N, C-alpha and C positions, 0 to 999 in steps of 0.2 A: 508420437511419444514412445519412448522405450519403457518397458516394464522394469528395467534394471537401473535407471537413474531418474532423478527428479530434475525439474527446471532449476533447482537451487544448486546443482552440482554439474561441473563440466571439467573436462581435461583438454588441454591444448598443448601444442609443442612448446616445451620450455616452461610451462607453468602448470600448477595444480590448483584447483578451486580451494578456497579457504574453508568451505563448509560442504558437507555431503549429508543429505537427509534421506534416510531409508523409510519413506512414508508408506503407510498402508495403502493398498489399492482398494477398489470399490468393494471387494469381497472381504476386506479387513486383513489381508495377508501382507506381510512385509518381508524383505530379504534379510532383515535383522530380527533377532529375538533372543529369548532367554530360555533356559531349561534347568532341570534338576535331575541328577542321578540319585535315587533314594539310597539311604544307608543300607549296606548289605548287598546291593546290586552291583553289577559290573557293566551294564549297558543301558542306554536309553535311546529310543528311536524318536526322531524329530520328523514330523510330517510338515512339509512346507512346499507349496506349489512352485516356488522359485528354485528349488533344488533340482539339479539335473545330474546325470552320471558324470558329466564333464565339469561340474562346478568346482570351484575352490571354496572351501568352507573354513573361515577363520574363526577360531574359538579363543575366548579369553576366560580362563577359569577364575571364578570370583570367590572361591573358598579353597582352603588348603587340601592337598591330597597326599596320600602315601603311595608312592610308586609312579608308574607311567600311564599314559593314556594315548588314544589315537582316534581319528575320524575314519570310519569305515562304511562299507556298504552304501556308497553314494549311488542313488538311483533317481529316476524322474519322480519328483515329489517327496523324497525323503532321504535321510542319512542317519547314521548311528554314531554315537560316541561311546567308546569302550574304555574301561578302566582295567589295568593289569590284574588288579585284585579287588575284592570287596572293600569298601570304605566303612569306617566306623560311624561317620557322619554323612549327612546329605552333601552332595557336591553340586554347587551351583555354577552356572556358566552363561556367558553371552556368546552369540554367534552372528556372523555376517556371511552371506552367500554371494559370491561373485561368479558370474558366468563368463567364461573365457573362450567359448567356442561358438562362433556365429554371430 
């Protein structure tokens, strides 16, 4: 079994599974999660054992922002989300980590 996919999800030539579950592993870690950048800050670090330097990190902002943002400093076990400038309110987001190397 792969740590990147569950038995409920599969890909095959010409079709895509109708459902993907990013279930937690035995340590309680999942390749999907949520986070918050607190008001007044410009960066948050996310520790997640599924993150690798080669990972693709898909982020969905779930609150409004003023300005731009980006994912940076991807490393084994962590990544960071940066805001271009401090926000007046907390910024919430969901993320999904996909490993594309190996």
